[in-house]
C-alpha positions as CSV (number, residue, x, y, z in Angstrom):
1,X,-32.3,71.2,9.5
2,X,-31.7,72.5,13.0
3,X,-30.1,69.7,15.1
4,X,-27.7,70.0,18.0
5,X,-26.0,67.1,19.8
6,X,-24.7,67.4,23.3
7,X,-23.1,64.8,25.6
8,X,-23.0,64.4,29.4
9,X,-20.1,63.1,31.4
10,X,-21.0,59.5,30.5
11,X,-21.3,60.2,26.7
12,X,-25.1,60.0,26.8
13,X,-26.5,61.9,23.8
14,X,-28.8,64.9,24.4
15,X,-30.5,65.9,21.2
16,X,-32.2,69.2,20.4
17,X,-34.0,69.8,17.1
18,X,-36.5,72.1,15.5
19,X,-39.5,69.7,15.4
20,X,-40.4,66.0,16.3
21,X,-39.5,64.8,12.8
22,X,-36.1,66.4,12.8
23,X,-35.6,65.0,16.3
24,X,-36.4,61.5,15.1
25,X,-33.9,61.9,12.3
26,X,-31.3,63.0,14.9
27,X,-32.1,60.0,17.2
28,X,-31.6,57.6,14.3
29,X,-28.4,59.3,13.2
30,X,-26.7,59.5,16.6
31,X,-27.7,55.9,17.3
32,X,-26.1,54.7,14.1
33,X,-22.9,56.6,14.9
34,X,-22.8,55.2,18.4
35,X,-24.1,51.7,17.7
36,X,-23.7,50.8,14.1
37,X,-22.8,47.2,14.6
38,X,-25.6,46.6,17.1
39,X,-28.1,48.2,14.7
40,X,-27.0,46.2,11.8
41,X,-27.1,42.9,13.8
42,X,-30.7,43.8,14.9
43,X,-31.7,44.6,11.3
44,X,-30.4,41.3,10.1
45,X,-32.0,39.4,13.0
46,X,-35.3,41.0,12.1
47,X,-34.9,39.9,8.4
48,X,-33.6,36.4,9.1
49,X,-30.2,37.1,7.5
50,X,-27.7,36.8,10.4
51,X,-26.2,33.4,9.3
52,X,-24.9,35.1,6.2
53,X,-22.2,36.8,8.2
54,X,-22.3,35.2,11.7
55,X,-22.3,31.6,10.5
56,X,-24.3,28.3,10.9
57,X,-25.1,28.9,14.6
58,X,-27.6,31.6,13.6
59,X,-29.4,29.5,11.0
60,X,-32.1,28.2,13.4
61,X,-33.1,31.8,14.3
62,X,-33.1,32.9,10.6
63,X,-35.3,30.0,9.7
64,X,-37.7,30.8,12.4
65,X,-37.9,34.5,11.4
66,X,-38.6,33.6,7.8
67,X,-41.3,31.1,8.8
68,X,-42.9,33.5,11.3
69,X,-42.9,36.2,8.6
70,X,-41.6,38.9,10.9
71,X,-40.3,41.2,8.1
72,X,-43.5,40.9,6.1
73,X,-45.5,41.6,9.3
74,X,-43.5,44.8,9.9
75,X,-44.3,45.9,6.3
76,X,-47.9,45.2,6.9
77,X,-47.9,47.2,10.2
78,X,-46.2,50.1,8.5
79,X,-48.8,50.1,5.7
80,X,-51.6,50.3,8.2
81,X,-49.8,53.0,10.1
82,X,-49.5,55.0,6.9
83,X,-53.2,54.7,6.4
84,X,-54.4,55.5,9.9
85,X,-51.6,57.8,11.3
86,X,-49.4,59.1,8.4
87,X,-47.8,61.7,10.8
88,X,-46.4,58.9,12.9
89,X,-45.4,56.9,9.9
90,X,-43.4,59.9,8.7
91,X,-41.8,60.2,12.1
92,X,-40.7,56.5,12.0
93,X,-39.4,57.1,8.4
94,X,-37.4,60.1,9.6
95,X,-35.7,57.8,12.2
96,X,-34.8,55.3,9.5
97,X,-33.4,58.1,7.3
98,X,-31.3,59.3,10.2
99,X,-29.9,55.7,10.7
100,X,-29.0,55.6,7.0
101,X,-27.3,59.0,7.3
102,X,-25.1,58.0,10.2
103,X,-24.5,54.3,9.4
104,X,-21.4,54.6,7.2
105,X,-19.6,56.8,9.7
106,X,-20.6,54.5,12.6
107,X,-19.5,51.4,10.7
108,X,-16.0,52.9,10.1
109,X,-15.6,53.2,13.9
110,X,-16.8,49.6,14.6
111,X,-14.2,46.9,14.0
112,X,-16.8,44.1,13.8
113,X,-17.7,45.1,10.3
114,X,-14.1,44.4,9.1
115,X,-13.9,41.2,11.2
116,X,-17.0,39.7,9.5
117,X,-16.9,41.4,6.1
118,X,-20.3,42.9,6.7
119,X,-21.2,45.9,4.6
120,X,-23.7,48.4,6.1
121,X,-27.1,48.0,4.5
122,X,-30.1,50.2,4.2
123,X,-32.8,50.8,6.7
124,X,-36.3,51.0,5.3
125,X,-39.2,52.8,7.1
126,X,-40.5,49.4,8.2
127,X,-37.2,48.3,9.7
128,X,-37.7,49.8,13.2
129,X,-41.0,47.9,13.4
130,X,-39.3,44.7,12.4
131,X,-36.6,45.2,15.0
132,X,-39.3,45.7,17.6
133,X,-41.0,42.5,16.4
134,X,-37.9,40.4,16.5
135,X,-37.0,41.7,20.0
136,X,-40.4,40.7,21.4
137,X,-41.8,37.8,19.4
138,X,-40.5,35.3,22.0
139,X,-41.1,37.7,24.9
140,X,-44.5,36.2,25.8
141,X,-42.9,32.8,25.8
142,X,-45.3,30.9,23.5
143,X,-42.7,28.0,23.4
144,X,-43.7,27.3,27.0
145,X,-46.9,25.8,25.5
146,X,-44.6,23.3,23.7
147,X,-43.1,22.4,27.1
148,X,-46.5,21.9,28.7
149,X,-47.3,19.6,25.9
150,X,-44.2,17.6,26.6
151,X,-45.0,17.5,30.3
152,X,-48.6,16.3,29.7
153,X,-47.4,13.6,27.3
154,X,-44.6,12.4,29.6
155,X,-46.2,12.7,33.1
156,X,-49.9,12.9,32.5
157,X,-52.5,15.7,32.1
158,X,-52.6,16.4,35.9
159,X,-49.0,17.6,35.8
160,X,-49.3,20.0,32.8
161,X,-48.6,23.0,35.0
162,X,-46.1,21.3,37.4
163,X,-43.3,23.6,36.2
164,X,-45.5,26.7,36.2
165,X,-43.7,30.0,36.5
166,X,-45.2,31.1,39.8
167,X,-43.3,28.3,41.3
168,X,-41.1,30.0,40.1
169,X,-40.5,31.9,36.8
170,X,-37.9,33.3,34.7
171,X,-36.4,36.5,36.1
172,X,-38.4,39.6,35.4
173,X,-38.5,43.3,35.8
174,X,-39.1,45.3,38.9
175,X,-40.9,48.6,39.1
176,X,-42.4,50.7,41.8
177,X,-44.1,54.0,42.4
178,X,-44.0,55.9,45.7
179,X,-46.6,58.7,46.0
180,X,-45.8,62.1,47.3
181,X,-47.2,61.3,50.7
182,X,-44.4,58.8,51.2
183,X,-41.4,60.9,49.9
184,X,-39.2,63.5,51.5
185,X,-39.9,66.0,48.7
186,X,-43.7,65.6,48.6
187,X,-43.5,64.5,44.9
188,X,-43.7,61.0,43.6
189,X,-40.8,58.7,42.7
190,X,-40.9,56.1,39.9
191,X,-38.2,53.5,39.9
192,X,-37.3,50.0,38.8
193,X,-35.1,47.9,36.5
194,X,-36.0,45.8,33.5
195,X,-34.5,42.3,33.5
196,X,-33.5,40.8,30.2
197,X,-30.7,38.7,28.8
198,X,-27.7,41.0,29.1
199,X,-26.3,41.9,25.7
200,X,-23.2,43.9,24.9
201,X,-23.9,46.6,23.7
202,X,-26.9,46.9,26.0
203,X,-30.5,46.5,24.9
204,X,-31.3,50.0,26.3
205,X,-29.9,53.3,25.3
206,X,-29.9,56.4,27.6
207,X,-30.9,59.4,25.5
208,X,-32.5,62.8,25.7
209,X,-34.9,64.1,23.1
210,X,-35.8,67.8,23.0
211,X,-37.7,70.0,20.6
212,X,-40.2,72.8,21.1
213,X,-43.0,70.3,21.7
214,X,-41.3,68.3,24.4
215,X,-38.1,67.5,26.3
216,X,-37.8,63.9,27.5
217,X,-35.0,61.8,29.0
218,X,-35.3,58.0,29.0
219,X,-34.2,54.6,27.8
220,X,-34.7,53.8,24.2
221,X,-34.4,50.5,22.4
222,X,-31.7,50.9,19.8
223,X,-33.3,50.7,16.3
224,X,-36.6,52.1,17.5
225,X,-37.6,55.8,17.7
226,X,-38.9,57.4,20.9
227,X,-38.9,56.1,24.4
228,X,-41.4,53.2,24.6
229,X,-40.8,51.9,28.1
230,X,-39.1,54.4,30.4
231,X,-39.2,58.2,30.2
232,X,-39.3,61.4,32.2
233,X,-40.6,64.6,30.5
234,X,-40.1,66.8,33.5
235,X,-43.8,66.9,34.0
236,X,-44.6,63.1,34.0
237,X,-42.6,59.9,34.2
238,X,-43.5,56.4,33.3
239,X,-42.2,52.9,33.5
240,X,-43.2,49.3,32.6
241,X,-42.7,45.7,33.5
242,X,-43.8,42.6,31.5
243,X,-47.4,41.9,32.4
244,X,-46.8,38.1,31.9
245,X,-50.0,38.1,29.7
246,X,-50.7,35.4,27.2
247,X,-51.4,36.8,23.8
248,X,-49.9,34.3,21.3
249,X,-51.4,31.0,20.3
250,X,-50.1,27.8,18.7
251,X,-52.5,25.8,16.5
252,X,-52.0,22.1,15.5
253,X,-52.2,22.1,11.7
254,X,-53.0,19.3,9.4
255,X,-51.3,20.1,6.1
256,X,-51.1,18.3,2.7
257,X,-49.3,18.8,-0.5
258,X,-51.4,19.4,-3.6
259,X,-50.8,18.1,-7.1
260,X,-49.4,21.4,-8.3
261,X,-46.9,21.6,-5.4
262,X,-49.0,23.9,-3.2
263,X,-50.2,23.4,0.3
264,X,-53.6,23.0,1.9
265,X,-54.5,23.2,5.6
266,X,-57.4,21.6,7.3
267,X,-59.5,24.1,9.3
268,X,-63.0,24.5,10.6
269,X,-64.3,24.6,7.0
270,X,-62.3,21.6,5.8
271,X,-59.3,21.8,3.5
272,X,-58.4,25.2,2.3
273,X,-55.4,26.6,0.3
274,X,-52.5,27.9,2.4
275,X,-50.1,30.5,1.2
276,X,-46.7,28.9,0.5
277,X,-43.4,30.0,-1.0
278,X,-39.7,29.1,-0.7
279,X,-36.9,31.4,0.7
280,X,-33.2,30.8,0.9
281,X,-31.2,31.4,4.0
282,X,-27.6,32.2,3.1
283,X,-25.0,30.7,5.6
284,X,-21.4,31.8,5.9
285,X,-19.1,28.9,5.5
286,X,-21.9,26.4,4.8
287,X,-24.5,25.5,2.1
288,X,-27.6,27.7,1.9
289,X,-30.8,26.5,3.5
290,X,-34.1,26.4,1.7
291,X,-37.1,27.2,3.8
292,X,-40.7,26.7,2.7
293,X,-42.8,29.4,4.3
294,X,-46.4,28.3,4.8
295,X,-49.2,30.4,6.3
296,X,-52.7,29.1,7.1
297,X,-55.8,31.1,8.1
298,X,-54.5,30.9,11.7
299,X,-51.0,32.1,11.0
300,X,-47.5,31.2,9.8
301,X,-46.4,27.6,10.3
302,X,-43.3,27.6,12.5
303,X,-42.7,23.8,13.0
304,X,-43.0,20.7,10.9
305,X,-41.0,19.0,8.0
306,X,-42.6,19.6,4.7
307,X,-42.7,16.6,2.3
308,X,-42.7,17.3,-1.4
309,X,-44.8,14.4,-2.7
310,X,-48.4,15.3,-3.8
311,X,-51.1,14.0,-1.5
312,X,-48.7,13.6,1.4
313,X,-50.0,14.9,4.7
314,X,-47.9,16.2,7.6
315,X,-48.4,18.1,10.9
316,X,-47.1,21.5,11.9
317,X,-47.8,24.3,14.4
318,X,-48.9,27.7,13.3
319,X,-48.3,30.8,15.3
320,X,-51.1,33.3,15.7
321,X,-49.7,36.7,17.0
322,X,-51.5,40.0,17.3
323,X,-49.5,42.2,14.9
324,X,-49.9,39.6,12.2
325,X,-53.6,39.5,12.7
326,X,-54.3,43.2,13.2
327,X,-51.5,44.9,11.3
328,X,-50.8,47.0,14.4
329,X,-47.8,47.2,16.7
330,X,-48.8,50.2,18.7
331,X,-46.2,52.6,17.3
332,X,-49.0,55.3,17.3
333,X,-48.4,55.5,21.1
334,X,-44.7,56.4,20.8
335,X,-44.8,60.1,19.7
336,X,-47.8,60.6,22.0
337,X,-45.9,59.4,25.0
338,X,-43.1,61.9,24.3
339,X,-45.7,64.7,24.2
340,X,-47.5,63.7,27.4
341,X,-47.5,66.1,30.3
342,X,-49.7,64.3,32.7
343,X,-50.4,60.7,33.9
344,X,-53.7,61.0,32.0
345,X,-51.8,61.9,28.9
346,X,-49.6,58.7,29.3
347,X,-52.8,56.7,29.9
348,X,-54.4,58.1,26.7
349,X,-51.3,57.5,24.7
350,X,-51.1,53.8,25.8
351,X,-54.6,53.1,24.7
352,X,-53.0,52.6,21.3
353,X,-50.4,50.2,22.6
354,X,-50.3,46.6,21.3
355,X,-47.2,44.5,21.9
356,X,-45.7,43.5,24.3
357,X,-48.4,43.6,27.0
358,X,-47.1,45.6,29.9
359,X,-48.0,46.8,33.4
360,X,-47.5,50.6,33.5
361,X,-46.8,53.0,36.3
362,X,-46.8,56.8,35.9
363,X,-46.9,59.9,38.0
364,X,-46.9,63.6,37.2
365,X,-45.9,66.8,39.0
366,X,-49.6,67.6,39.7
367,X,-50.1,64.5,41.8
368,X,-51.6,62.4,39.0
369,X,-51.0,58.7,39.2
370,X,-51.4,55.7,36.8
371,X,-51.3,51.9,37.3
372,X,-52.7,49.9,34.4
373,X,-52.1,47.2,31.9
374,X,-51.4,48.3,28.3
375,X,-51.5,46.1,25.2
376,X,-53.7,43.7,23.2
377,X,-54.8,40.4,24.6
378,X,-57.1,38.3,22.5
379,X,-60.2,36.7,24.0
380,X,-60.3,32.9,23.5
381,X,-60.7,29.7,25.5
382,X,-58.3,29.0,28.3
383,X,-57.1,25.9,26.5
384,X,-55.4,28.2,24.0
385,X,-53.3,29.7,26.7
386,X,-52.1,26.3,28.0
387,X,-51.0,24.2,25.0
388,X,-51.3,24.0,21.2
389,X,-54.9,23.6,20.1
390,X,-56.5,22.0,17.1
391,X,-56.8,24.3,14.1
392,X,-59.9,22.6,12.8
393,X,-62.0,23.2,16.0
394,X,-63.9,26.6,15.7
395,X,-64.1,27.0,19.4
396,X,-60.4,28.0,19.5
397,X,-60.9,31.1,17.3
398,X,-60.2,34.6,18.6
399,X,-63.0,36.9,19.4
400,X,-63.2,40.1,17.4
401,X,-62.5,42.4,20.4
402,X,-59.5,42.2,22.7
403,X,-59.8,41.6,26.5
404,X,-60.5,44.6,28.7
405,X,-57.4,45.8,30.5
406,X,-57.2,46.0,34.3
407,X,-56.2,49.2,36.2
408,X,-55.9,50.0,39.8
409,X,-55.6,53.0,42.2
410,X,-52.3,53.8,43.8
411,X,-52.3,54.3,47.5
412,X,-48.9,55.0,49.2
413,X,-47.0,52.9,46.7
414,X,-47.5,50.4,43.9
415,X,-45.2,47.6,42.9
416,X,-45.0,45.7,39.7
417,X,-42.6,42.7,39.5
418,X,-44.3,40.2,37.1
419,X,-46.2,38.5,40.0
420,X,-49.8,37.4,39.9
421,X,-51.8,40.6,40.6
422,X,-53.2,43.3,38.4
423,X,-52.6,41.3,35.2
424,X,-53.7,37.9,36.6
425,X,-56.9,37.7,34.4
426,X,-54.7,38.0,31.3
427,X,-52.1,35.2,31.8
428,X,-51.3,31.7,33.0
429,X,-47.9,31.8,34.6
430,X,-46.5,34.6,36.7
431,X,-43.3,35.2,38.7
432,X,-43.3,34.2,42.3
433,X,-44.3,36.9,44.7
434,X,-40.9,37.1,46.3
435,X,-39.6,40.2,44.5
436,X,-42.9,42.0,44.7
437,X,-43.4,41.2,48.4
438,X,-39.8,42.2,49.3
439,X,-40.0,45.5,47.5
440,X,-43.3,46.3,49.2
441,X,-41.9,45.4,52.6
442,X,-38.9,47.7,51.9
443,X,-41.1,50.6,50.8
444,X,-43.3,50.2,53.9
445,X,-40.2,50.9,56.1
446,X,-40.1,54.7,55.3
447,X,-42.4,57.6,54.8
448,X,-39.6,59.9,53.6
449,X,-38.2,58.3,50.4
450,X,-35.5,60.1,48.4
451,X,-34.0,59.2,45.1
452,X,-30.8,58.1,46.8
453,X,-32.6,55.8,49.3
454,X,-34.8,54.5,46.5
455,X,-31.8,53.3,44.5
456,X,-30.8,51.1,47.4
457,X,-33.9,48.9,46.8
458,X,-32.3,47.8,43.5
459,X,-29.4,46.3,45.5
460,X,-31.4,44.1,47.8
461,X,-30.1,40.5,47.8
462,X,-32.6,38.8,50.2
463,X,-33.3,35.4,48.8
464,X,-36.8,34.3,50.0
465,X,-36.9,31.5,47.4
466,X,-34.3,29.6,49.5
467,X,-36.8,28.7,52.2
468,X,-38.1,25.4,50.8
469,X,-34.6,24.0,50.2
470,X,-33.4,25.2,53.6
471,X,-36.4,23.5,55.2
472,X,-35.4,20.2,53.5
473,X,-31.8,20.7,54.6
474,X,-33.0,21.2,58.2
475,X,-35.0,18.0,58.0
476,X,-32.1,15.9,56.6
477,X,-31.2,12.9,58.7
478,X,-28.2,10.5,58.9
479,X,-25.6,13.0,57.9
480,X,-21.9,12.6,58.2
481,X,-20.1,15.1,60.5
482,X,-18.9,17.0,57.4
483,X,-22.3,17.2,55.8
484,X,-23.8,18.1,59.2
485,X,-21.4,21.1,59.3
486,X,-22.6,22.2,55.9
487,X,-26.2,22.0,57.1
488,X,-25.4,24.1,60.2
489,X,-23.7,26.8,58.0
490,X,-26.7,26.9,55.7
491,X,-29.2,27.2,58.6
492,X,-27.1,30.1,60.1
493,X,-26.8,31.9,56.7
494,X,-28.6,35.3,56.4
495,X,-30.1,34.2,53.1
496,X,-28.4,37.1,51.2
497,X,-26.9,36.4,47.9
498,X,-24.0,38.8,48.2
499,X,-21.2,38.4,45.7
500,X,-18.6,38.1,48.5
501,X,-20.6,35.6,50.5
502,X,-19.1,32.1,50.9
503,X,-22.4,30.9,52.5
504,X,-24.3,32.0,49.4
505,X,-21.8,30.1,47.4
506,X,-22.4,27.0,49.6
507,X,-26.1,27.3,49.2
508,X,-25.7,27.5,45.4
509,X,-23.5,24.4,45.4
510,X,-26.1,22.4,47.4
511,X,-28.9,23.7,45.3
512,X,-27.1,22.7,42.1
513,X,-26.5,19.2,43.3
514,X,-30.2,18.9,44.2
515,X,-31.3,20.2,40.8
516,X,-29.1,17.7,39.0
517,X,-30.3,14.8,41.0
518,X,-34.0,15.7,40.5
519,X,-33.5,16.1,36.8
520,X,-31.9,12.7,36.6
521,X,-34.7,11.0,38.5
522,X,-36.4,8.2,36.6
523,X,-39.8,9.8,36.9
524,X,-38.6,12.5,34.5
525,X,-37.0,10.1,32.0
526,X,-39.3,10.9,29.1
527,X,-38.7,14.6,29.6
528,X,-35.0,14.1,29.0
529,X,-35.7,12.8,25.5
530,X,-35.1,15.3,22.6
531,X,-38.2,17.3,21.8
532,X,-39.5,17.2,18.2
533,X,-39.3,20.9,17.7
534,X,-37.0,23.3,15.9
535,X,-33.7,24.2,17.6
536,X,-34.7,27.8,18.2
537,X,-37.2,26.5,20.9
538,X,-34.6,24.4,22.8
539,X,-34.1,26.9,25.6
540,X,-37.7,26.3,26.7
541,X,-37.5,22.5,26.4
542,X,-34.5,21.5,28.5
543,X,-35.5,19.6,31.6
544,X,-32.5,20.7,33.7
545,X,-33.1,24.4,33.6
546,X,-36.8,23.8,34.1
547,X,-36.1,21.9,37.3
548,X,-33.8,24.7,38.5
549,X,-36.5,27.3,38.0
550,X,-39.3,25.1,39.5
551,X,-37.3,23.8,42.5
552,X,-39.6,25.4,45.1
553,X,-42.5,23.6,43.6
554,X,-40.7,20.3,43.1
555,X,-39.6,20.2,46.7
556,X,-43.1,20.5,48.0
557,X,-45.3,19.0,45.3
558,X,-45.0,16.9,42.2
559,X,-44.5,13.3,41.2
560,X,-41.3,12.6,43.2
561,X,-41.9,10.5,46.4
562,X,-41.0,12.3,49.6
563,X,-38.5,9.7,50.5
564,X,-36.6,10.2,47.3
565,X,-36.5,14.0,47.8
566,X,-35.2,13.5,51.3
567,X,-32.5,11.2,49.9
568,X,-31.6,13.7,47.2
569,X,-31.1,16.5,49.7
570,X,-29.1,14.3,52.0
571,X,-26.8,13.2,49.1
572,X,-26.4,16.8,47.9
573,X,-25.2,17.8,51.4
574,X,-22.7,14.9,51.4
575,X,-21.5,15.6,47.9
576,X,-20.9,19.3,48.7
577,X,-19.1,18.4,52.0
578,X,-16.9,15.9,50.2
579,X,-15.9,18.3,47.4
580,X,-13.7,21.4,47.3
581,X,-15.1,24.2,49.6
582,X,-17.4,26.4,47.5
583,X,-16.0,29.8,46.6
584,X,-17.7,33.1,47.3
585,X,-20.9,33.4,45.2
586,X,-19.5,36.1,42.9
587,X,-16.5,33.9,42.0
588,X,-18.7,31.5,40.0
589,X,-21.7,33.8,39.5
590,X,-20.0,35.9,36.8
591,X,-21.6,38.0,34.1
592,X,-22.1,36.3,30.8
593,X,-23.4,38.8,28.3
594,X,-24.5,37.8,24.8
595,X,-22.4,39.2,22.0
596,X,-22.8,38.7,18.3
597,X,-19.0,38.3,18.2
598,X,-18.0,37.0,21.6
599,X,-15.1,38.8,23.4
600,X,-11.9,36.7,23.2
601,X,-11.3,37.2,27.0
602,X,-14.3,35.6,28.7
603,X,-12.5,35.8,32.1
604,X,-12.8,39.6,32.0
605,X,-16.4,39.6,33.0
606,X,-16.9,40.3,36.7
607,X,-18.8,38.5,39.5
608,X,-22.4,39.4,40.4
609,X,-24.4,39.5,43.6
610,X,-28.1,38.6,43.6
611,X,-30.0,35.6,42.4
612,X,-33.0,34.6,40.4
613,X,-35.7,35.7,42.9
614,X,-33.9,38.5,44.7
615,X,-34.8,42.1,43.9
616,X,-31.2,42.2,42.5
617,X,-32.3,39.6,40.1
618,X,-29.4,37.9,38.3
619,X,-30.3,34.6,36.8
620,X,-28.1,31.6,36.2
621,X,-29.1,28.0,35.4
622,X,-28.8,26.2,38.8
623,X,-27.1,22.8,38.6
624,X,-25.5,23.6,35.3
625,X,-23.8,27.0,35.4
626,X,-23.6,29.8,37.9
627,X,-22.9,32.3,35.1
628,X,-25.4,35.2,35.1
629,X,-26.8,35.7,31.6
630,X,-29.9,37.7,32.8
631,X,-29.9,40.7,35.0
632,X,-30.9,44.4,35.1
633,X,-30.6,45.7,31.6
634,X,-31.0,49.2,33.1
635,X,-31.9,50.8,36.4
636,X,-33.6,54.1,36.9
637,X,-35.2,56.4,39.6
638,X,-37.4,59.2,38.2
639,X,-37.9,62.1,40.6
640,X,-41.0,64.2,40.0
641,X,-39.8,66.9,42.3
642,X,-36.6,67.6,40.4
643,X,-35.7,65.7,37.2
644,X,-32.0,66.4,37.8
645,X,-32.2,64.4,41.0
646,X,-33.1,61.4,38.9
647,X,-30.6,58.6,38.2
648,X,-30.1,55.9,35.6
649,X,-27.6,53.3,34.7
650,X,-27.0,50.6,32.0
651,X,-24.6,47.6,32.3
652,X,-21.9,48.9,30.0
653,X,-22.0,52.4,28.5
654,X,-23.5,54.8,26.0
655,X,-21.2,53.8,23.2
656,X,-21.3,50.5,21.3
657,X,-17.8,51.0,20.0
658,X,-15.0,49.0,21.6
659,X,-12.3,51.2,22.9
660,X,-14.5,54.3,23.1
661,X,-14.1,56.0,26.5
662,X,-17.9,55.5,27.1
663,X,-18.0,51.8,25.9
664,X,-18.0,50.3,29.5
665,X,-17.5,53.3,31.8
666,X,-20.9,52.6,33.6
667,X,-20.1,49.0,34.4
668,X,-18.4,49.7,37.7
669,X,-21.4,51.7,38.9
670,X,-23.8,49.1,37.6
671,X,-21.9,46.4,39.5
672,X,-22.1,48.4,42.8
673,X,-25.8,49.1,42.3
674,X,-25.2,52.8,41.9
675,X,-26.8,55.2,39.4
676,X,-25.3,57.9,37.1
677,X,-26.9,61.3,37.4
678,X,-29.5,62.5,34.9
679,X,-28.1,65.9,33.7
680,X,-30.6,68.2,31.9
681,X,-29.0,71.6,32.2
682,X,-27.7,72.3,28.7
683,X,-24.9,74.5,30.2
684,X,-23.5,71.5,32.0
685,X,-23.3,69.4,28.8
686,X,-20.7,69.4,26.1
687,X,-21.8,70.3,22.6
688,X,-20.6,67.9,20.0
689,X,-18.9,69.5,17.0
690,X,-20.0,68.1,13.6
């Protein structure tokens, strides 16, 4: 086996092998050595076995994973891949073999194994598919349908979409393409940043994969071979954002226990047997949890309490998701992407893509351009996209063929930022247009873009979403002198959410007070009641965060009387004026990454600039915490004129091992909005000695 491992100045692995299969092995092996703890956490999350070493807090997730049958779906997808594309199946298997080869060495370097007593397990060929599934099963946000059900029940059908995402949404990714006519070099630039919940180690891994067939730099998902989302081959570069498409459904199921202890479900053809078995979730420090796994003709049942008595009926919700139905995840596209040399090649590769559904931008050195949606969106009634639908009504079934996927020409530049646009026919809720419009306005300001200038777009903190609240502040009457002074400061503010801005901190304080008061209003009393759904869905069902995200809409439309809104804003100004002077925004808006084992010194995490709807999108929960849990999981600029003028960054570093020199060495650059250089000259890299 001919494998060489090199590192750049930031410890990023550059791998060179004799063929694609050897290279996949090398990718798995180096990832296991660099990120053994992260890989094993992801494997256990995909199998629903995390509570066995992380404790009771992980039980709700494990129960959901078992009920949703993620591991079994991964096995099913691998089996189909082996039938239809055995070469790709072998490539995935080689990656898993590489993980197994490097896992013991990586575990010896990672102190978390000793701290939890976890012993490294074994990766199967289907494990990377399971990791991909568990990473993205909640990505399309099907629990939002549970929230809409709650809203319709509590407020009435006319308010079902009151908290809709485009007014506004969860933070999302940015991406843009500038054609050669608008750059200093005459070649295209592709840039952006995916926004996700920040995890430590990071959810993206910088890596280079080289063999005689291709040579690609990009951002990998640890545990998954290839470069699914972001890559630059030297000839073509591609990037994605979440299309905000709706491709998962919830069905209201009528279930009953049979005399022999089995389960039946009521569907379009009446009562029919459902598959059912029991699994045990082991829990460290607590009793094991028995989980009955039930699957109807629609899909696995993910909610509902199962009685044991024969003849007893109950209700549950089944989840219908594309990989479970089709046996495909789209992994066929992964090796084809690596081998692509043109935008047309990227386009052809992504015809095989399934989940998640993405908007794609690509450009090549010959001037080829691509702007399309990739993935599988089922065709069914709009009602399916809004709320859970009756399993027994045949009208809610999926059509045999998926929806056609939109595409568009690129003229000058193209922007993708989760807003309603190219993918509008495929979804219900999209991000507000603030980020997309701001990026487009910035790109319009120059016809000579360079990689360095393009990176500055990442750092923009203009907060267009502040306008409705500031308008309400301006209209406030009867203020005390102190509250009037707060108002004047806010109206003079430049609306930039800079970390060192005291006015941005003042705005956040007033916004938080408004959000809390709206959430406490009597009109929303029923929405404050606990939802009858499993704990894993709780983040989608809390009223307070929903109010914070939908504040723009609630200030201009909705069930709250105008007089009450005016009073709430006035009282928020008075409350802020009477309290301690707000600190600079970055003092309270500090990074809050998720870690399987939290760091004992939470105060070590630095302050952030940006806000929910800024291009520098760093999301908190207004009114409840300013801590930033969601932000850029990576940033990149791909230069099609010269790959070595490209740049990239991740929040922490290339290594997942605490104490390693490259564990957090990129954090200072990430905080400043700077990029690390992409180095592709092998002579400027350091060869790693085995």
